C-alpha positions in Angstrom: 187.4 -55.2 207.1 188.3 -56.6 203.7 187.3 -53.3 202.0 189.8 -51.4 204.2 192.5 -54.0 203.6 192.8 -55.3 207.2 194.0 -58.8 207.6 192.9 -59.5 211.2 189.4 -60.5 212.0 189.2 -57.8 214.7 190.5 -54.4 213.7 192.4 -52.5 216.4 190.6 -49.3 217.4 191.9 -46.6 219.7 189.2 -44.6 221.6 190.6 -41.2 222.6 189.1 -38.7 225.0 190.8 -35.9 227.1 188.5 -36.6 230.0 187.4 -39.7 232.0 185.4 -38.0 234.7 181.6 -37.8 234.4 180.6 -36.6 231.0 179.0 -37.4 227.6 182.2 -38.4 225.8 183.4 -41.0 228.3 179.9 -42.4 228.6 179.5 -42.6 224.8 182.9 -44.4 224.6 181.9 -46.9 227.4 178.6 -47.8 225.7 180.5 -48.3 222.4 183.0 -50.5 224.1 180.3 -52.6 225.7 178.2 -52.9 222.5 181.0 -53.4 220.0 183.6 -55.2 222.0 183.2 -58.5 220.0 183.9 -56.7 216.7 186.9 -54.6 217.6 190.1 -54.9 219.7 189.6 -51.7 221.7 192.4 -49.6 223.2 191.6 -46.5 225.2 193.7 -43.3 225.7 192.4 -41.1 228.4 193.3 -39.3 231.7 193.5 -41.4 234.8 190.3 -40.0 236.2 187.4 -41.8 237.8 184.9 -43.2 237.2 185.7 -44.0 233.6 189.4 -44.9 233.9 188.4 -48.0 236.0 185.5 -48.8 233.7 187.6 -48.6 230.6 190.4 -50.7 232.2 187.8 -53.4 233.1 186.4 -53.4 229.6 189.7 -53.5 227.6 192.4 -54.6 230.1 195.3 -52.7 231.6 197.6 -53.5 228.7 195.3 -51.6 226.3 195.1 -48.4 228.3 197.3 -45.3 227.8 197.2 -42.5 230.2 197.2 -39.0 228.7 196.9 -35.6 230.4 193.4 -34.2 231.2 192.4 -31.5 228.6 195.9 -30.8 227.6 197.5 -30.9 224.2 201.3 -31.0 224.0 203.9 -32.5 221.7 204.8 -35.2 224.3 201.2 -36.5 224.3 200.9 -36.3 220.5 204.1 -38.3 219.9 203.3 -40.7 222.7 200.0 -41.4 220.9 201.9 -41.6 217.6 204.2 -44.3 219.1 201.3 -46.2 220.7 199.4 -46.4 217.5 202.5 -47.5 215.6 203.6 -50.2 218.1 200.2 -51.7 218.5 199.2 -51.4 214.8 196.1 -49.4 215.6 193.9 -49.3 212.4 191.2 -46.7 213.5 191.3 -43.7 215.9 188.0 -42.6 217.2 188.2 -39.3 219.2 185.5 -37.9 221.4 185.3 -34.2 222.4 187.2 -31.1 221.4 190.6 -31.8 222.9 190.8 -35.4 221.8 189.6 -34.3 218.4 192.6 -32.0 218.1 195.0 -34.7 219.0 193.4 -37.3 216.7 193.2 -35.0 213.7 196.8 -33.8 214.2 197.8 -37.5 214.4 196.3 -37.9 210.9 199.3 -36.0 209.5 201.7 -38.3 211.4 200.1 -41.7 210.7 198.0 -42.9 207.8 195.2 -44.1 210.1 191.5 -43.4 209.5 190.2 -41.1 212.1 186.6 -40.7 213.2 185.8 -37.7 215.3 182.6 -37.3 217.5 181.8 -33.8 218.6 180.2 -33.5 221.9 179.0 -30.0 221.9 180.2 -27.0 219.8 179.7 -24.3 222.4 182.8 -22.5 221.1 180.7 -21.5 218.0 178.5 -19.1 220.1 180.9 -17.8 222.6 182.5 -14.5 221.8 185.9 -14.5 223.5 189.5 -14.9 222.5 189.7 -18.6 223.4 186.6 -19.5 221.4 187.8 -17.5 218.4 191.0 -19.5 218.5 189.0 -22.8 218.8 186.9 -21.8 215.8 190.0 -21.0 213.7 191.7 -24.3 214.7 188.5 -26.2 214.0 188.3 -24.6 210.6 191.8 -25.9 209.8 191.2 -29.4 211.1 187.5 -30.0 210.1 188.3 -32.0 207.0 191.2 -34.0 208.5 188.9 -36.7 210.0 187.8 -39.6 207.8 184.3 -39.2 209.2 182.8 -36.8 211.7 179.9 -37.7 214.0 177.5 -35.1 215.4 175.0 -36.0 218.2 172.2 -33.9 216.7 171.1 -32.3 213.5 171.2 -28.9 215.3 174.9 -29.4 216.1 175.8 -30.3 212.5 173.8 -27.3 211.2 175.5 -25.0 213.6 178.9 -26.2 212.4 178.0 -25.7 208.8 176.4 -22.3 209.5 179.8 -21.3 211.0 181.5 -22.1 207.7 183.1 -25.3 208.8 183.0 -28.2 206.4 183.6 -31.5 208.3 184.4 -34.5 206.2 182.0 -37.4 206.1 179.5 -35.7 208.4 177.0 -38.1 210.0 174.4 -37.5 212.6 173.8 -40.2 215.2 171.3 -38.8 217.8 172.9 -38.6 221.2 176.1 -40.1 219.7 175.0 -43.7 220.0 172.8 -45.9 217.9 173.1 -49.3 219.4 170.8 -50.7 216.8 173.5 -50.3 214.2 
């Protein structure tokens, strides 16, 4: 905390995902909340989907929840997140999954807040269609915007690098969670 210049004992961290139904990103977030809740003041931005909306609300409290649309990126959501981060003095944004990663890395340009992005699959690298081509192009533009980028396997990181993407601060944590650290 001192190294990053934070005055509070518990840095405020916003966890961001564009889905809260069953899936790897919401489960990853839930495990991090449970294991690191004593070290951070967590806030969660996600869609109001079950089962994770309720699990997150129980973990962080209703006042630290922000409802965002499911798998949708629009200026209203982006500026709503910007306002939430500013009003609550959020010090770190940790995004999980493709859509949340877009929002978080776009927010980097609006707020001077360190952003950690966790990829949960990079299937768009292998698919050959127009949507995947656009995703690859966008990812190429945003890959270096995060302060750190977490991959859930070495294969995932190697695939991203082989595609010509250069994520900043690349780190592999198998399955996305290392509760021992």
